[in-house]
DSSP file (Angstrom, degrees, kcal/mol; ACC not computed):
  #  RESIDUE AA STRUCTURE BP1 BP2  ACC     N-H-->O    O-->H-N    N-H-->O    O-->H-N    TCO  KAPPA ALPHA  PHI   PSI    X-CA   Y-CA   Z-CA
    1    1 A M              0   0    0      0, 0.0     2,-0.2     0, 0.0    21,-0.0   0.000 360.0 360.0 360.0 139.5    0.0    0.0    0.0
    2    2 A D        -     0   0    0      1,-0.1     2,-0.5    20,-0.0     0, 0.0  -0.493 360.0-106.9 -82.8 147.1    1.3    3.4   -1.0
    3    3 A L        -     0   0    0     -2,-0.2     2,-0.6     1,-0.0    -1,-0.1  -0.670  29.7-138.4 -76.1 123.6    1.8    6.1    1.7
    4    4 A V        -     0   0    0     -2,-0.5     2,-0.4    15,-0.1    15,-0.4  -0.808  21.0-164.0 -86.9 117.7   -0.9    8.8    1.4
    5    5 A I        -     0   0    0     -2,-0.6     2,-0.2    13,-0.1    13,-0.2  -0.896   3.4-165.8-108.7 132.0    0.6   12.3    1.9
    6    6 A F  E     -A   17   0A   0     11,-3.2    11,-2.1    -2,-0.4     2,-0.3  -0.664  12.4-132.0-108.9 165.4   -1.4   15.4    2.6
    7    7 A G  E     -A   16   0A   0     -2,-0.2     2,-0.4     9,-0.2     9,-0.2  -0.941  14.4-166.9-123.1 144.2   -0.4   19.1    2.5
    8    8 A Y  E     -A   15   0A   0      7,-1.8     7,-2.4    -2,-0.3     2,-0.8  -0.990  20.5-130.7-134.6 127.3   -1.0   21.8    5.0
    9    9 A D  E     -A   14   0A   0     -2,-0.4     2,-0.7     5,-0.2     5,-0.2  -0.646  24.9-179.5 -78.8 108.8   -0.6   25.5    4.5
   10   10 A N  E >  S-A   13   0A   0      3,-2.9     3,-1.8    -2,-0.8    -1,-0.1  -0.854  73.6 -45.1-109.4  93.8    1.5   27.0    7.3
   11   11 A N  T 3  S-     0   0    0     -2,-0.7    -1,-0.1     1,-0.3     3,-0.1   0.871 122.3 -39.1  45.4  45.9    1.7   30.8    6.7
   12   12 A G  T 3  S+     0   0    0      1,-0.3     2,-0.4     0, 0.0    -1,-0.3   0.299 119.1 103.4  91.0  -7.4    2.5   30.3    3.0
   13   13 A T  E <   -A   10   0A   0     -3,-1.8    -3,-2.9    -5,-0.0     2,-0.5  -0.897  69.4-127.2-108.6 143.5    4.7   27.3    3.3
   14   14 A N  E     -A    9   0A   0     -2,-0.4     2,-0.5    -5,-0.2    -5,-0.2  -0.744  21.7-163.1 -89.2 122.4    3.4   23.8    2.4
   15   15 A V  E     -A    8   0A   0     -7,-2.4    -7,-1.8    -2,-0.5     2,-0.3  -0.954  11.4-142.0-111.0 123.3    4.0   21.1    5.2
   16   16 A K  E     +AB   7  40A   0     24,-0.6    24,-2.8    -2,-0.5     2,-0.3  -0.622  31.5 159.7 -82.2 142.9    3.7   17.5    4.2
   17   17 A W  E     -AB   6  39A   0    -11,-2.1   -11,-3.2    -2,-0.3     2,-0.3  -0.992  17.2-172.4-155.9 158.1    2.1   15.1    6.7
   18   18 A H  E     - B   0  38A   0     20,-2.3    20,-2.9    -2,-0.3     2,-0.2  -0.961  34.3 -92.6-147.9 169.4    0.3   11.7    6.9
   19   19 A W  E     - B   0  37A   0    -15,-0.4    18,-0.2    -2,-0.3   -15,-0.1  -0.546  29.2-128.5 -81.3 152.1   -1.5    9.6    9.4
   20   20 A S  S    S+     0   0    0     16,-1.9     2,-0.6     1,-0.2    -1,-0.1   0.804 100.8  48.0 -71.7 -32.5    0.4    7.1   11.5
   21   21 A D     >  -     0   0    0     15,-0.2     4,-0.8     1,-0.1    -1,-0.2  -0.941  65.9-171.7-114.0 115.0   -2.0    4.3   10.5
   22   22 A Q  T  4 S+     0   0    0     -2,-0.6     4,-0.2     1,-0.2    -1,-0.1   0.742  84.1  50.1 -77.7 -25.9   -2.7    4.1    6.8
   23   23 A K  T >4 S+     0   0    0      1,-0.2     3,-0.9     2,-0.1    -1,-0.2   0.894 110.3  48.5 -80.7 -40.5   -5.5    1.5    7.1
   24   24 A K  G >4 S+     0   0    0      1,-0.2     3,-1.6     2,-0.2     6,-0.3   0.651  89.9  80.2 -75.9 -15.5   -7.5    3.2    9.9
   25   25 A Q  G 3< S+     0   0    0     -4,-0.8    -1,-0.2     1,-0.3    -2,-0.1   0.732  91.8  54.1 -64.8 -19.9   -7.5    6.6    8.2
   26   26 A Y  G <  S+     0   0    0     -3,-0.9     2,-0.4    -4,-0.2    -1,-0.3   0.505  84.9 102.1 -94.9  -0.9  -10.4    5.4    6.0
   27   27 A W    X   -     0   0    0     -3,-1.6     3,-0.8     1,-0.1    -3,-0.0  -0.699  64.0-148.0 -83.6 132.8  -12.6    4.3    8.9
   28   28 A K  T 3  S+     0   0    0     -2,-0.4    -1,-0.1     1,-0.2    -4,-0.0   0.800  96.5  52.0 -64.1 -30.6  -15.4    6.6    9.7
   29   29 A T  T 3  S+     0   0    0      2,-0.0     2,-0.4    -3,-0.0    -1,-0.2   0.521  80.8 109.9 -84.8  -6.0  -15.3    5.6   13.5
   30   30 A W    <   -     0   0    0     -3,-0.8     0, 0.0    -6,-0.3     0, 0.0  -0.628  48.2-167.6 -81.2 124.9  -11.6    6.2   14.0
   31   31 A K        -     0   0    0     -2,-0.4    -2,-0.0    32,-0.0    -1,-0.0  -0.911  17.6-149.5-107.5  98.0  -10.8    9.2   16.1
   32   32 A P        -     0   0    0      0, 0.0     2,-0.2     0, 0.0    28,-0.0  -0.183   4.9-131.6 -66.5 157.7   -7.2    9.9   15.7
   33   33 A K    >   -     0   0    0      1,-0.1     3,-1.3     0, 0.0     4,-0.3  -0.588  29.7-102.4-100.3 171.1   -5.0   11.4   18.5
   34   34 A V  G >  S+     0   0    0      1,-0.3     3,-1.5    -2,-0.2    22,-0.1   0.872 121.4  60.7 -56.5 -38.9   -2.6   14.3   18.0
   35   35 A E  G 3  S+     0   0    0      1,-0.3    -1,-0.3     3,-0.0    18,-0.0   0.607  90.3  69.5 -67.7 -20.0    0.3   11.9   18.0
   36   36 A D  G <  S+     0   0    0     -3,-1.3   -16,-1.9   -17,-0.1     2,-0.6   0.531  77.5  90.7 -78.5  -9.4   -1.1   10.2   14.9
   37   37 A V  E <   -B   19   0A   0     -3,-1.5     2,-0.5    -4,-0.3   -18,-0.2  -0.854  64.5-162.9 -88.5 118.7   -0.3   13.2   12.7
   38   38 A I  E     -B   18   0A   0    -20,-2.9   -20,-2.3    -2,-0.6     2,-0.3  -0.912   3.0-153.3-101.6 115.3    3.2   12.6   11.3
   39   39 A L  E     -B   17   0A   0     -2,-0.5     2,-0.5   -22,-0.2   -22,-0.2  -0.735   8.3-141.5 -92.0 140.0    4.9   15.7    9.9
   40   40 A I  E    S+B   16   0A   0    -24,-2.8   -24,-0.6    -2,-0.3     3,-0.1  -0.900  74.0   1.0-106.0 129.2    7.6   15.3    7.1
   41   41 A G  S    S+     0   0    0     -2,-0.5     2,-0.4     1,-0.3    -1,-0.2   0.614  89.8 121.1  83.0  19.0   10.7   17.4    7.0
   42   42 A L        +     0   0    0     -3,-0.2    -1,-0.3     1,-0.1    -3,-0.1  -0.922  29.1 174.8-114.2 143.5   10.3   19.5   10.1
   43   43 A T        +     0   0    0     -2,-0.4     2,-0.6    -3,-0.1    -1,-0.1   0.614  51.2 100.7-117.9 -23.3   13.0   19.4   12.8
   44   44 A N     >  -     0   0    0      1,-0.2     4,-2.6     2,-0.1     5,-0.2  -0.571  57.3-160.4 -72.1 108.7   11.8   22.2   15.1
   45   45 A K  H  > S+     0   0    0     -2,-0.6     4,-2.4     1,-0.2     5,-0.2   0.862  88.0  50.7 -60.6 -39.8   10.0   20.4   18.1
   46   46 A K  H  > S+     0   0    0      1,-0.2     4,-1.8     2,-0.2    -1,-0.2   0.952 115.3  41.0 -66.4 -46.4    8.0   23.4   19.1
   47   47 A E  H  > S+     0   0    0      1,-0.2     4,-2.4     2,-0.2     5,-0.2   0.852 111.5  57.6 -70.0 -34.5    6.7   24.2   15.7
   48   48 A N  H  X S+     0   0    0     -4,-2.6     4,-2.2     1,-0.2    -1,-0.2   0.942 108.5  45.5 -58.5 -48.6    6.1   20.5   15.0
   49   49 A G  H  X S+     0   0    0     -4,-2.4     4,-2.1     1,-0.2    -1,-0.2   0.877 111.5  52.8 -64.8 -38.9    3.8   20.2   18.0
   50   50 A K  H  X S+     0   0    0     -4,-1.8     4,-1.8     1,-0.2    -1,-0.2   0.914 112.3  44.0 -63.1 -44.8    1.9   23.4   17.1
   51   51 A I  H  X S+     0   0    0     -4,-2.4     4,-2.0     2,-0.2    -2,-0.2   0.836 110.2  55.0 -70.9 -32.5    1.2   22.3   13.6
   52   52 A Q  H  X S+     0   0    0     -4,-2.2     4,-2.6    -5,-0.2    -2,-0.2   0.929 109.0  49.3 -59.6 -46.0    0.2   18.8   14.6
   53   53 A Q  H  X S+     0   0    0     -4,-2.1     4,-2.1     1,-0.2    -2,-0.2   0.864 110.8  50.0 -65.5 -37.5   -2.3   20.4   17.0
   54   54 A E  H  X S+     0   0    0     -4,-1.8     4,-2.0     2,-0.2    -1,-0.2   0.884 112.1  46.5 -64.2 -42.0   -3.7   22.6   14.2
   55   55 A I  H  X S+     0   0    0     -4,-2.0     4,-2.3     2,-0.2    -2,-0.2   0.930 113.4  48.9 -66.7 -48.2   -4.1   19.9   11.8
   56   56 A W  H  X S+     0   0    0     -4,-2.6     4,-2.6     2,-0.2    -2,-0.2   0.872 111.2  49.6 -62.0 -40.1   -5.7   17.6   14.4
   57   57 A D  H  X S+     0   0    0     -4,-2.1     4,-2.1     2,-0.2    -1,-0.2   0.911 111.1  50.0 -64.0 -44.6   -8.2   20.4   15.5
   58   58 A D  H  X S+     0   0    0     -4,-2.0     4,-1.9     2,-0.2    -2,-0.2   0.937 113.3  45.3 -58.6 -50.5   -9.2   21.1   11.9
   59   59 A Y  H  X>S+     0   0    0     -4,-2.3     4,-3.4     1,-0.2     5,-0.6   0.955 112.5  50.9 -60.7 -51.8   -9.8   17.4   11.2
   60   60 A M  H  X5S+     0   0    0     -4,-2.6     4,-1.5     1,-0.2    -1,-0.2   0.848 110.0  50.0 -56.7 -36.6  -11.8   16.8   14.4
   61   61 A Q  H  <5S+     0   0    0     -4,-2.1    -1,-0.2     2,-0.2    -2,-0.2   0.866 117.3  39.9 -70.3 -36.3  -14.0   19.8   13.7
   62   62 A K  H  <5S+     0   0    0     -4,-1.9    -2,-0.2    -3,-0.2    -3,-0.2   0.948 128.5  26.5 -78.3 -50.1  -14.8   18.6   10.2
   63   63 A E  H  <5S+     0   0    0     -4,-3.4    -3,-0.2     1,-0.2    -2,-0.2   0.856 133.5  26.4 -85.5 -34.9  -15.2   14.9   10.7
   64   64 A H  S  <<S-     0   0    0     -4,-1.5    -1,-0.2    -5,-0.6    -2,-0.1  -0.609  76.8-177.5-128.8  69.6  -16.3   14.6   14.4
   65   65 A P        -     0   0    0      0, 0.0    -4,-0.1     0, 0.0    -3,-0.1  -0.423  37.0 -99.4 -77.8 147.9  -18.1   17.8   15.4
   66   66 A K        -     0   0    0      1,-0.1     2,-0.4    -2,-0.1    -2,-0.0  -0.322  38.2-119.3 -63.1 142.9  -19.2   18.1   19.0
   67   67 A K        -     0   0    0     -3,-0.1     2,-0.4     1,-0.0    -1,-0.1  -0.666  23.8-128.7 -86.5 138.0  -23.0   17.4   19.4
   68   68 A E        -     0   0    0     -2,-0.4     2,-0.3     1,-0.0    -1,-0.0  -0.695  21.3-121.5 -87.2 140.1  -24.9   20.2   20.8
   69   69 A K        -     0   0    0     -2,-0.4     2,-0.1     1,-0.1     6,-0.1  -0.579  27.2-115.8 -82.1 138.8  -27.2   19.5   23.8
   70   70 A L        -     0   0    0     -2,-0.3     2,-0.3     4,-0.1    -1,-0.1  -0.408  34.7-165.0 -69.0 146.7  -30.9   20.1   23.5
   71   71 A T    >   +     0   0    0     -2,-0.1     3,-1.2     4,-0.0     4,-0.3  -0.871  45.8   9.8-128.9 165.1  -32.4   22.8   25.7
   72   72 A G  T >> S-     0   0    0     -2,-0.3     4,-0.7     1,-0.2     3,-0.6  -0.380 126.3 -13.9  72.3-145.8  -35.8   23.9   26.7
   73   73 A M  H 3> S+     0   0    0      1,-0.2     4,-0.6     2,-0.2     3,-0.3   0.762 132.3  64.7 -63.2 -23.9  -38.8   21.6   25.8
   74   74 A Y  H X4 S+     0   0    0     -3,-1.2     3,-0.5     1,-0.2     4,-0.4   0.848  97.8  53.6 -72.7 -33.1  -36.6   19.6   23.4
   75   75 A A  H <4 S+     0   0    0     -3,-0.6    -1,-0.2    -4,-0.3     3,-0.2   0.789 113.0  43.4 -72.5 -21.8  -34.4   18.3   26.2
   76   76 A R  H >< S+     0   0    0     -4,-0.7     3,-1.1    -3,-0.3    -1,-0.2   0.512  89.5  92.8 -96.2  -4.9  -37.4   17.0   28.2
   77   77 A R  T << S+     0   0    0     -4,-0.6    -1,-0.2    -3,-0.5    -2,-0.1   0.860  86.4  42.9 -62.6 -37.4  -39.1   15.5   25.2
   78   78 A N  T 3         0   0    0     -4,-0.4    -1,-0.3    -3,-0.2    -2,-0.1   0.467 360.0 360.0 -90.0  -1.2  -37.6   11.9   25.4
   79   79 A K    <         0   0    0     -3,-1.1    -1,-0.2    -4,-0.1    -2,-0.1   0.432 360.0 360.0 -90.2 360.0  -38.1   11.6   29.2
């Protein structure tokens, strides 16, 4: 299986990255951790961690958004 590489725009520079598990990245139920984002070609640990967090946050907002709790009469409807 070939390695799937993605790109991320970090202030005008393209950063290449991929998931640590290439098979699980296609599962809809897989919720990756920040450590599962592998950056290619960066050596600065501080910048590496910041970019990993940004990529992970973007992914989690798009693929696994937080569910909003119902309020008012809608919250009591099922009880």
